[in-house]
Every structure is written in structure tokens, then in C-alpha cells.
N, C-alpha and C positions, 0 to 999 in steps of 0.2 A: 562585392555587395550586390544582393539580388535586386533586380529592377522589375520583378513580377508585380503587377498591380493587384489590388483586391478585386474580386470578381464583380463588384457592384460599382466600379468607378471607371470613368473614361479618361484615358491619358490624352493630354494635349501636346502634340508635337508641333512646335512652331518652326516654320521654314522661311520666315520673313528674310532672314539674313542670307539665305542661299537661293531658293527659288524666287522669292520676292525681289531679290536684288537683280535677277535676270530680266526684270521689266526694263524696256528701253528707257534710258535716262535715269535709272534708279541707283546707279553705282554709288557705293558708300566707301569712305576711307576707313582706316583701322579705328580711329577714335570714335567715329560716328557709329560703327558697328558695336563697339564696346558700350557706348551710351545706350543704344537700343537693347543690347543684351542685358544690361543691368535692369532696365525697365521691364523686360520680359520676365526676369527673375522676380521682380516685385509683383508683377501680374500673376505669377504662380504657374507658369507653364511647366510641364514635366520634363520636356526635352527641348533643347535649342539646337536646331541644325545650323551651326554657326558659319558654314561655308564649304567650299570645295578646295581643300588644301593644295592639291596638285595643280590647280588652275594657274596660280601665280604666286610669287613671293609675298605679295600683299595679302592674298587670301589666306595663305599659310600663317602669316603673322597674326592676322585677325583671329583665326580659330585658336591659335596657340595662346594669345593673350586672354581671350574669353575663357578658355579652359582654365587658365591660371587664376584669373581674377573673379570670375562669375561661377565657375564650376567647383564651388566649395562643398563641404560635407552636407550642408543643409540646402544647397542650391540645386538647380536643375541638372539633368544629364546633359553633357555637351557632346554633340555629334558632328562628325565630319563626313562629307559625301565622298565616295570613291567609285569609279568605274571598276569593273571586275578585271583589274590588272594589278600586278604586284607593285608597280610604281605608284599608282594612285593610292593603294591600300597602305603602303609604307608611309607615304606622306601624311595620310589621315591619321595613322597610328602615332606618328611623332607629334603631330599637331595637337591631338587631344590628350597627350600623355600627362600634362600637369593637372588635369581635372580629377576630382575625387571620384567621379563616375563619368567615364567616357564611353562613347559608342562610335562604331564604324558602320556606316550605311553604304553598302555596296550594291550595285545593280548591273543587270545585263538584259538586253531586249529578248523577249520571248514570242512576239508576234511574227508571223511569217513575213509580213512586209518589211519589218525592221531588220529581221535576220538576213533576208535576201538582199535588200538594197543598202542598208546602213552597215551592218556588221560583216556581211558577205560570209556568213557562217551557217552551217547546217544545224538542225535540231540536235544531232548527236554531239556536235562540238560544244554547243551551248550547255547541254546537259552535263558534259564533262567539266567545263570551265567552272560552273556554278559551285559544286562542292569543294573544288580545289581552292577557289578564291575565298569562300566563306571560312574554310579551315585556316587559310593563311591569315585572314583578319582576326581569327581567334587567338593567334599568337601575340597579338597586341592588346586585346581586351576580351573579356568574357561576354560583353554586350555587343552582339553583332546583329544588324538588321539587313535583311535581303529584300530587294525589289525586283520582280520580273517586269521590266519596262514595257509599257503598252499592254499590260495584262488584260485590259478591257477588250482588246481585239485579238487576243491569243486563243489558240485552240484549247478548250478547257482540259482535255485529257493530257495534253503536253504540259500545260500549266501545273496540273496536279503533280506530275512527275518531277518537275523542276523544284517545286516547293518542298516536296518530300525529301529530295536530295539536299536542299539547302538546310532544312531543319536537322536532318541526320548529321550534317557536317558541323552543326553547332549554332545555327541562326536562332536567336531568341525572340526575334520579331520578324514576321513576314508582312511586307507592305504590298498592297494590291493597288497599283496606280491606274487610273483612267487618264493616261498621259495626254490624250488629245481631246478630252472632254466629250466623248462620243456616246457614252451610255446614258440610259434613262434610269430613274430611281428603281423601277421594277427589275430591270436588267442587272443593276448593280447589286441589289439585294439577293437576286438569284445567284449571281456569281459568288458572293460571300458564303451563302448557304451551301453551294456546290463544293466549295473548298473545305468547309467544315465536315461535310459528309464523305468526301472522297480522298482527302489527304490523311493517311493513317496516323501520322504522328503530329497532327495539327494541334493537339492538346499540349504540346511541349513548347508552343510559341504563341505570342500575342498576335492577333490579326490586326493590321493597321490598314488604313486607306488613304490614298492620295488622289486628288482629282483636280482637273482644270475646268474653267467655267465657260467654255466656248459656246455652249448652248444655254447658259444661265441655270444649270442644274446641279452645280457642284455641291451646294449645301444640302439640297434635297437628296442627292445621292448618298451623302455621308450619313444623314439621319436614317435613311433606309438601311444603310450598312450597319448602323448601331443596332437596329432591330434584328438584323440577321446574325449578329455576334461579333462585329468589329469592336475592339476596345481601345484603339488608338486612332486619333484623327490628326492628319497632317494638314496644317492650314497656315494662313498668313494674316497679319494685321491688315485690315482694310481690303483683304482679298487680293493684294497685289501679286504679280507674278507674270510669267510668260503669257503672251497673247492676251486673252480675256481674263487672265489671273487665276488664282487658286480659290478654294473654298475659304470663306472669310471666318476667321477665328471668332470675332465678336458675334456674328450671326449664329454660328453653331452653339456657342456657349449660352447665349441668351435664349435661343430656342429651347434648349434642354432645361434652362433655368425656369423660364416662364411655363413651359409645358411639362414640368417635372412629373406630375401625376400620370401623364400619358406614357412617359419613357421609363418610369420606375419599374413596372413589371417586366420589361425586357432585360433588366439587370437583376432580376430576382428579388425585387423589393416590393413591399405593399404600396399601392398607389399613393397613400397618404404620407409616405415617408418624406421628411423635410431635409434629410441628409443631402448635401450637394452632389451633383452628378460628376462634377469636375473639381479640380483643385484651384480653379481660377478665382482670384479676388476681383469680382465684377466691377468694383468701384475704381479699379485702375484702368478699365477699358478705354474710357474717353481720352484720358491723358496719354495712354500708349498710342492710340489712333492719331492724335495730334502730333506726337513726337515723330512717328514714322512718316506721316504726311510731310512734315516740315523738312526732315532730313533727306528724304528721297525725292522731294519735289513732286510727289504724286498726289494730285488734288483729289479730295474726297467730294464726290458729287452731293449736292444738297439733299437729294431724295434717297441717299444711301441708307439702307436699314441700319438701325441701332446708333450709328455715329454721324450720320449726315446732319447738316444744319437744320433741316426741316423735320427730322425724325420725331421731334416732340413739339412741333409747331402746329397751330390750328388756325386756319383762315376762315373756314365756313362758319357762318353765324350759328347754325344749328350745333355744330361741334363745339364752338366756344361756349355756348350756353350750357351744354351738357357737362363740359369739363369744369366750368365754374361751380355747377351744382354738385358734381361728384366726378373726380378725375377718371374713375374706372369706367365711366360711360364710353370714353373713346381712347383711353390709354390702358394697354395691357401690361405695362411695366412702368415703374417710377424712374424718371430721368436720373434721380440721385443714385439709383442702383448701378449705373455705369459711371458714376463720378461726375455727373454733369450738374452743376449748381448755378443758381442765379445770384449768389452772394456778391455783395459789393464790398470791396476792401475799404476799411475805414482809415487807411493810411492816407496822408496827404504830403504836400511839399515840405512840411516841417517835421515829418516823421524821421526817426533815426535808423541807422543801419541794423541795429539789433531787432527793432520792431519789424523791419522788412525781412530779415532772416527768419524770424519766428513765423511770419505769415507764409513764407515760402515753405517752411517745414510742414505747416498745416496743409499746404497744397501738395505735399509729397515730394518737394525738391530740397535736397541738401547739397549746396554748391561749394566747391572749393573757393578759397578766398579770392583768387584772381577772377573767377567767373562771377562771384557774388559782387565784387567791386564794379565790374562792368554792368551787370544787371541793375545794381543800385543807382548808378549814374543815369542809366536809361530811365529808370523809374522816376527819379527826381525831375528829369527833363520832361517826362510825360505829365507828371503832376503839375508842372507849371503851365501846361497847355490845356489840361482837361479838368473840369470841375469834379468829376467822379471817375475814379480808376477802378475798373472791375477786376475780378479774379481772372477773367479771360484775357484782359490786357496784360496782366502780370505774367500769365503763362506764355503769351505771345512774346513778351520781352525775353523771358528765360529761354524759351526754345530758340529764339533768334541769336541770343548772345552765347549760348553754350554749344552752338554748332561748330565743330572742328573742321571747317573747310580749309583747304590749302589757301595760302595768302600770297601767291606770286605777284598778283597785280592788286594793289591796295588803293581804295578810294580816299583821296585827300580832299577833293572839292568837286562839287557839281553845282552849276548854276544854269537856269534856263530863262529864256525870254520868249513869250508867246502871246497870242491874242487873235481876235477874229480878223484883224487888219494887219497882222505882222507875220513875218516868216519865223516859225519856231526855230530858235537858235539855242544851242547848248555849249557850255564850256566845261571841260573836265580836267582835273589834275590827278594823275595816278602815280603812286610809288611803284617802280618797276622792280623786277627780281634782283637787280644789282644795287638797289637802294636809291637810285636817282629818281627825281620827280620830273615828269614830263606833262605838258599841257597841250591841249588842242581844242578846236571848236568846229562845229558842223551845223548845217541847216537840215531839217527834216520835215516830214509831213505833219508831225506833232512833236510835243516836247520829249516824249519817250524815244521816238524814232531818232530825233536829233541827238539825244544822249548816247544812244547805241552807236550811231555813226561816229560820234566824237570819240567814244571809247575805242572803237575799232581803229580809228586813225592813230590814236596813241599807241595801242598795242602793236599794230602792224608796222609801226615805224621801227620796232625793235625785233619782233619775231612774227613771221607769217602764220596766222591761225585762221584760215578761212572757215566760216561757219554760216549756217542758215537758221534764222529764228523761225521755229515751227509752232510755238505755242506761247501765248502770253495771257495770264489770267490774274485778276485782282479780286480779292474778297475782303470785306470788312470783318474785323474780329467781333465788334459790338455795333449796336445801332448808334446813329448820331453823326453829325457832321464832323465831329472831332475824333472819330473812331480810328484806331490803328488799322492800316491797310496791309494786307499780306499779299505779296506778289510772288507768283510762281512762273518761271519761264523754262522752256526747253529749246535747246539749240542742237543742230545736227552737223556733224563733221563726217563726210563720206557716209559710212553706213552705221555710225554710232551716234547715240543721242545722249546729251548731258543736261541735267536740270540744275536750276538754281532757285533759291527761296530767300526772301528777306521780308522784314516787317518794320514799318515806320508810319508815323502820322503823316509824313510827306510821301505821297505816292511816287514822286519823281526820284526821291532818294532811295526808296525801297526798290523801285524798278532798276535803278543803276546798280545797287548792291546785288540784287538777284542775278543780273546779267554778269557781273564780275564773278560771282560764285560759280556760275556755269562755265565761264571762260577758264577759271582757275582749275576746275575739274577736268576740262578738256586738255588744258596745258599739262596737267599732271599725267593724264593718260598718254599723251604724246611722248612725254619723257620716259614713261615706264614701259611702253611696248604693249603688245596685244595680250589679252587674257584668254586662256582656253575656256571654251564653253563646254560644260559637262556632257552635253548631248549632241553637239553639232561639230565641234572642231577636233581635228586630228584623231577621230575615232578609229579609223582603219589602221593607222599607224600604231595607236596605243593597243588595239586588240591584237595586232600582229606580234607585239612584244611579249604576250602572255607565255 
């Protein structure tokens, strides 16, 4: 089945589950990846890069399950990443096999600094490996994407040679990555135009771009690349990813949506054309952002464009006056266009399960019976505590209850005692992996510190899991003293970071659960062993096996 796009539409290649997951602390388990993949399909992304199958059995399983359950005939293309080695490519080919439309994305470095110090290979060797590995990938699928890693710092003439060889061997997409976020928009546009003008067979492949945000220029670079002829954008939800992250999907999509008349001519359309530039259902953007934030534990800064808490807030009196008279005075897009509403749910503590299920469907969630039951019980408990339950409260409950975190250490009880003239003391009871319940107490500098010390005392009495708390953040879902509080924490063990997230009207309970979620992720990682990093681990050994 052809994956060639129409010439007047931009393909959105989402790499949240691959590059986004490489953010420190953003590790996802298989069920969480599947949950995000289903939402990405509802969002309307064209390609989901579901993972790096050779990295670990868990990553292989995630890509394979996403291919089988999300990669349907009318669903997105499911892509697996592979270094330019037969082992990587074979693993990716097997992982994506169940998808109706599968893609292998293989890459090798082309910049002199990467070839010399990382690959320890010459230009001639890289130029020989590229067509061989692209051709091998073609034995698994007709849809093969090739990336010359660190293209932004590669010699243009050598880059043209590598791309020509990759396309001749069967690459249907060539991706131009600014791997280290080094380029400026003008330079990126010039790079894309140079490729279009100097690679003889470039018309046989889609030009894609991938870029990191180290200088805060990723989105600007991509928009310049669109003007120069790029027709696929590789991005992540909330811009998560290595170091400073990737180009943010929501920013790219909404920039082209709001400024459609500006970008239309670059895609051969009249400026007044109302046809969408992407296949994205923009009303799913906010929900997708919240889901990814909750499951990865990556907090969205309040002033983040499009999806930040302040993105549609107005504090200045002048701004407020203008917005009240006409929203267009200070708002260039409608909050509802990204699925953000101020609707208050009309359900209360006497509402039934069917009414709750119906409202959830209206909010875009269809839960399995077990998840629905847990969410409904949380809703009833919340309705007893709050006079008004908002849609945001409901979404916080759903996101919290449907997270498929490992449950090795389960919270049974937490109690705290504190005050300005008392030593903060916490008592916790945990159900351990063997099913036994253990309790302990501790004193801390505050109630949350006391809870964490008590949890560590219980856990370390059975298994030693040393860790350091490096981040603790709390935000309210809605305004008011009775708001649900969402807690996100990050802990470090050796050189690895693990995150946890939880929501509750009781901040102490939320803090305890978030900490346990992070500990459970850490414990799972310790049980499963190390995961190969696609660009850093075992590269020389893998390259030597080609």
C-alpha cells in the first residue's frame, strides 16, 4: 500500500514513544505505550514511531503490540527504529509485521565528528553500509525511511551522495535530522533546498525533518523546512525528548493551522484555501498533551505554547478588557480548537454509572469495565467532597486510574501528623511483592518528607532500592481550595531517572502514590536489566557486526 502523500499536505511523524521516551525519567511500560499510541491514532498522526525494537524485549513487545492493535488498515503507519545493522533491522521488521502498514526507520551517522569518534568508520564505509542496510530493510517492508544522523553538521556534498545511494536502494523517505539542535532556521531551509537541488533522485522520496530544541529553534527550523520543501515533520507531544527535547507537535500543527494562509502557497495552494495542512484533529491536542504528561511524569510548564496552563489566561487588565469585548483582540486561536473547554459536568454524587460513562464518551474516553469501575468510584468520592466537579477533574481521575504502572509496592494506608509545634510524623502500610503487608513510621522535615522516609523504611526492609528525590512538583487541576492536586516526582538511581505521577484531593495521598509509582518503575527496571540506547550504547560493537 503506497504511503506517498498528496503534494499539498504535511505528514506528521510522531516519535513520542521513541525519542520522547528517551527523556530522563520518561520510561513507559508496554500498556502505557499502547494507551498513548491509541490516543495518537485518535489525534490523527500519520506515522507513529513506536520504539526501538532491538533495545530490549520490552521495547520489542511494545512495538509489536502497537503494530497489531493500533496499526489497522485505517490507522497510522507503525514505525520501528533501527541502526544500520542487520540485527536491528531484523528486530524492527519482526516487530512491525502485524501492522497493516509498517515502516522501518534506519539510520547511520554522516558527520565527520560522529563517523570518527562514534562509529570509527570512514566516509567510504558509511557510503557502502547505507544502501546495503536500506536494501535489507526492504526485504521486510516496502516503506523504508533512512536518516543520516547529524545531517546538520555533515559535509553537504557527502550528504548528497549518501541520500542518493539510500534512495536508489529503495528508501521512500529520507529524514534530515538536526541531531544536536545546532542549526538556525535560515541554515535549515538552505540545507533542505540544497538536497532538493543536488540529489538527482530526490523526487522518488519524501523529505522529512527531525530536530532537537537545544537552542529553542526546533519549531522555527521545521517551519522553514516546510517552506523549502519538507513534507514530513518528526515531532513529539509537549516537545519531550533528549536533552532540551524535540520540535513540539502541538506548536507545529497550530502554527500551520492559525497561519494557514501564509503556508498555503508553499504547498501549491491559493492563500485562501481552507483545506487543513495536516491530518491532525486539533480538538484532541489538549487531551493528548495531558495524557503524555501524566504517563511520562514530564510536567508541562505553565507558559508552554498551546497547551500550557497560561496559554489562554489573561492577567493584564487591558488584555482582559479587550478579550471581554472581542476575544480576537488578544487571542489568535480559540481554546476550544485544541479541545480545551470550561464546561462544568452536571453530574453529582447521586449520578449513576451510565450517566458517568456517557459523559466520559463525550470527553473522548471509552474505558473497559474494570477501569470504568475504578474511575466511577473515584468520581463518587470526589463528588462527596466538592460542590462542583469539572470536566478537568474528571479527566484527572481518568488519567490517574487508567495508568498501567507496575504495582510491586501497593499503598494500603498513609497517615500523617504535623503542625507548627509538632514533629511531622508519617505512618504507612504497604503491600509488598510477596503479598505481605508491612508498616513503619518516620519523622521528617514536613509531612511529605516523613511519608517518603517511612516508605523507604518499609521497602528497604525487604529489598535495597537506594534512590535520590530530585524533583517534586504539585499543581492544582482547577481553582479552589477543594481542587484535585496532581503530584509529579522524579527520583534518581545511579545514572537513571524515574518519574511518578498521581492525583488526589489530598496532597499527601497523591504525593505518596506518586512516589510509589516511581519506586515501582525503578524496581521494574532493576528486575529487567539495562536497555540499549539507540545512539549511545554498544554502537561500536553493533556496527562491527554489520
